[in-house]
N, C-alpha and C positions, 0 to 999 in steps of 0.2 A: 778786310772790313767785314765781309760776310761771316768769316769764321769767328770774329770778335762778337758779332751780334748773336750768333748761335750759342756761344759760351755764356754770354750775359743772360740770354733767355733761359738756358739750362739752370744757371745759378738762381734765377728769380723764381723758377717753378717750384711749386710745393711738392713734397714727397708723393702726395696722392696723385697730383697731376702727372708726375713722372711715371708713376706706376701705371696710370691709365694709358700713357703713350706707349710704354713697353708692351702692355697687353694688346693694344691695337696693332702694333707692329708684328707681334707674334701671330695674331689673327691673319694679317695680310700675308705674311710669309707662308703660313699653312695653306691658305687659299691658293697662292701662286705656286705651291708645290703640287697642287692637284689640277689646276687649270692654267693653260698657257697664257701668260700676259702677251697679248697680241697687239703689236703696234702697227698702225696702218700706213705709216709713211716715214722712211728714213732715206736721206739722199747720199749715203755713203759711196755708192758707185761714182757719183759726180765729184765728191771730195777726192776720191782716188785719182780720177782723171785729171782734175785741176792740179793736184799736188805733184803729179808726174809729168807736167807739161804736155798733157793730152796724149802721152805715149801709152797710158794704161798699164804701166808696169805694177801689177798688184803686189809684187814682192817688196817694192820700195816702201809702200805704205803698210808697214808691219803692224797688224792688229794685235800681235802678242806683246807689243810694247805700248806705252801711253802715246796715243796719236795726238796731233795738233787739233783735231776736230772733236766731235761730240761722242765718238763711238770707238771702242776697242773691246777686246774680249773680256778683260777684267771688269770693265764698267758694265758691259752687258750682263755678266754674271751677277754683279752687285745689284743691278736693276731687276734681276730675276726675269729677264725677257725670255719668253718661251717660243714666240713666233714673230716673224718680222716680214712685212712687205718692204723689200728694198726697191726704192724708186729708181728706175732707169731713165732719168730725166734727160731730155734734149731741148735746148732753148727754142722758143717759138720762131725766132727769126733765122734759124739755122737753114742753110742751103744743103741740099742732099740729105734731108732729115732722116730718111729711111736708112741710109748707110750709117749715119752716126748712131741711130738707134740700135742697129746691129752691133756696133762697137760697144755701146753702153751695156747691152745685154751680155756681150762677151766678157766685159770687165766684171759684171756681177757674178756670172757663172764661174769664172776663174777664181774670184774671191771665195766663193762658197767651196769650191774644190780645194783651195789652198789650206783650209782649216777643217778637214774632215772629222776631227775629234770634237768640233764645236758646231759646225753648220751642216745642214743637209737640205737639198732642194726639195720643196714641197709643191705639188700642183693640185692637191685635193684636200678636203677637210680631214679625210682619213689619214692622209700623209702627215698632216700637222699633228694629229693626236699620236700617231705612231712615233714620229721623230721626237716630240716632246717627251713621250714616255721613255725614250732611250737616253734622255738627259742632254740632248742636243737642241739647238735652236732651229726650228723649222723656218726655212728661208724661201720666200715667195717673191715674184717679180711683178712690179706694177709700172705701166707706162704713164707718164705725166704729159699729156697733150696729144690729141688725136691728129695733129699736123703730121706726125711721123708716119702715118699710113699713106700719105701722099694721095689721098682720095681713092685708095684701092682697097676693096674688100679682100682681095687676094693677099695683100700685104698684112691686113689684119689677121687673117687666118694663119699666115706664116709665123707671125709673132706669137700667136697662141701655141702653135706647135713647138716653139722654142721655150715655152714655159710661162709666158706672161699670163697673169690671171686677173688683172684689172687694167682698164685704160681710162684716164681722165679725158673727157671728150675735148676739152680745150686746155690751154695753159693761159698765160697772161694776154695772148692775142687770140682773136677769132680764128677758127678754121674756116674753110670755104663752105662748111655745112652746119656750123654751130657757133652761137655767140658766147663770148667769154664775159665773165663778170667785170673785167678790167679793160674792156675795149668798147668802142662805139658799136651799138647794135646794127646788124645788117640783115639777118634772117628773122629777127624777132623770135628767136628760139632756135629750133631745128629746121633745116630744109628737108625736103623729101628724102634726099640722100642721107642726111643725118639721122632721120627716123630709121632708115634701113641699116645704118651702122648699129644702132641700138638693137634692132631685131636680130642682126647677125651675131652680135656679141652674146645675146641671150641664147641663140642656137648653139654657139660654141661652148658656153659656160664661162665666158669672161665677164667679170663684174663690171657694170657700168658705173664709173666713178664721176660724181657730179661736183666734186670740189673744183673750183676755178670757173664754173660756168655761170651764166646769168640766171636770174630767177625764171625768165621765160624759157630758157633751155632746160632748167630743172623741171619745170611744169610739163613741157613737151615730152621730155624723156619719161616722166612718170606716166603720162598718157599712153605711151607706146610700150613701156617695159612689161615683159611677161615674167620677170624674175626680180627679186629684191635688188635695189641699187645701193651704192655706198657713197659716202662723202669721206674720202680717205684722210683728209686733214682740214677740217672746217670747224667753225664755232657757231654760236647762236647770235643772229643779227640783232635780236632784241636787247642784248647786253653790250655789244660793241657793234656800232652801225657801220661796219666795213663791208664793202661790196663782196668780199670773199666769204662772208658768213651766210648762214641759211636763215631765211625769213620764217616766222612762225607759220605762215600759210603753207609753206612746204613741209615744215616739221609735222604739221597736223595730218599730212597725207601719208606719212611713213607707216602708220599702223596698218593701213590698207595694203601698201606695197610690200611691207616687211623689211624695208631697208634700215640702214644704220648710219648715224653721223659719228665719225671718229674724231673726238675733240682735239683740236690743234693747240700747240703751246706757244705760238708766236705772239709777243706782247701786243702789237697793234690790232690783232684779231681778238684779243682777250679783254682789254679794257678800253673804254671810250677815252680816258685821259691820255693814254699813249697814242691812240689813233689820232686824236686831235693835235697832239704835239708833233707827231710825224708829218701831218699835213702842213702845219706851220713851218716846220723845218724845211720841207720841200719848197714852199713858197719863198722862204728866205734864201735858199740856195739859188733859185731862179733869179731873184732880185740881185744877188751879188754877181751872178754870171752876166746879167745884163749890164750892170754898172761897171764891172772891172774887166770884162772881156777875157783876154788871154793872160791876164796877170794872175797866174795860179798862186803865187806866194801871197799876194794881197788877199785873194779869196780865202786861202787857208787861214790867214790871221784873223780875218773878219768872221769867218765861220767859228773858229775857236772862241773868239770874244763873245759871239752870240750864244754859243753853247754854255759858256761859263755864266752868262747872265740868265740863261733859260735852261736850267738842268732838266734832263729828260726824266719824267716820272717813271716809277717802277710799277711792274705788274706782279702782284703776289700770287702765290700758289692757290690761295683761297678763291681767287677770281676764276681760275680754271675749273675748280670744283663747282663754282656758281653756274658756269656754262653747262657742265655735265648735268647738274640738277635741273636747269631750265629745259634742256633737251628731254630729260626724263619726264618732266611735268607736262610738256606739250605733246611729245611724240609717244612716250611710254618707256618704261624701263627696258623693254626688249630692243630699243632702237638707238642705243648710245654705246660708244666705244672710245678707244684712245688712238689718236693719230698725231704723233709729236711734231713731225717735220724736222727732227734733228739732222744736223749736217746740211740743212737747207735754209737755216735762219741765222741772221747776224747778231741778234740780241735774244735775251732769255727771260723767262719768268723767274722771279726769285724762288729758289728751291727746286727748280726744274731746269738745271743747267746742262745736263747731259743724260745719257741713257741709264746711268746708275740711279736716277732719282725717281723712277716710276713708283716704287713702293710708297714714297712719301705722299704722293697724290692719293693713293688708295687709303693710306692711314688717315688723311684728312676726311675722306668720305666716311670711313669707319667712325671717326670722332663725331661726325654729324648724325650718326645713328643708322647708317646703312647696314642692312642684314648681310649675312654671308652669301645668301642666294643672289642678292642684287650686286654685290661686289664681284661675284663670279661672272655675272652677265657682262658687266662693263669691262672686266679684265680681258675676256676672250670668248665667252660662250655665245655672245650675240653675233660676232662676226663669223664664228664657226657655223652657227645656224644659217646665216645668210649664204655662206659658201655651199652648205649641203643643199639648200633650197635651189640655188642657182644651178648646181650640178644635176639635180633631179629635173629641173625645167629643161636643161639642155638635152638630157636623155629623151625626154618626151618630144621636144621640138625636132630633134634629128630624125625621129621616126616619121614626122609629119612633112618635113620639107628638106630639100637639098640646099647646098651652099648657094647663097645669093649671087647672081651674075649681074646685078644692077650696076650700071656705070655712072660715074659722076658726070653731070652736065652743067656747064657754066650757066650762071643765072640769066645772063643776057640771052642765051640761046633758048632757055626755058620760056622767056617772056615773049618770044616771037610768035 
């Protein structure tokens, strides 16, 4: 169906319009040959773990062939990806989270090592630029959820030594020291230990990732942070009122902090129509579960009937561009980037279905009149600048203070 629509659109386009599209694509390709297209979040290591029954056999999930997911070598090259934060995600409810985090990091590192002609581990902005210049994809690691440090700053430092260069303070559930965007608030932001986590990340040079955290946690982190923060895969809440997105009040503070919001591609975070539909679908699923209990066959039939009567709306590529422009307008052009969440999302924006599609988004921005300088910033220069500033801050802070020895204390003990 999508292919048919694309052919029809091409036939309907005027020669002048087609020529303009070709010119914009040539512009984008030229820019991406000079600046690494830097994606803030891809869950490939989790896709590999799940596809191999959690054995983590990276050879089974062959990136040289077409994979069942969103990412393989050919599509990465088509998408002109120059640098990638690979998310080493561990679910919030996981027991022995630190152990599983080590396993996820191991999967990511072995994947990078398996394709040395395409990937190379990067831990600094200079690494990214050097690796990109060699024609390979600079590969960085990002933790998704601070629960994996198990309330230990020593574990945080150990993960940094293994190459991790950002950590999302929470995932879908709260940590003991920070509130998530999708859980009931407990700390009303960061606890004192949570503030120390941010300070220690700044001392290390690990980027503080505020995707998935509550607005109160965002605000507290910005109050404490001595280096630019990132949102590795979030959008603008003014355009899609999802708790995972960033309010304008926070966007307005990024110019002072220097941070960057890397725009996510997941439809319910992109359009209000999809968000509302998904909320209704969740309510319908709960109603059917309550009505039919363990009758899974009946629930499936009723669900299919409801979906047929209520088709899911689509999210167009232009809506992602709208978010990028809104972030630019509120925070400034220096504070926006790209954070797809590929291999971590079950549905897609039309035209952004896998890692091959990144140039199409930049073509849309070019069509809207974006300059080469601004396209370069959103593609990769902004996040590279954030990395350089975080590294410089870490060098300064390491001269001023030693590794923190603060211990986590249960809240009830603090209240005595």
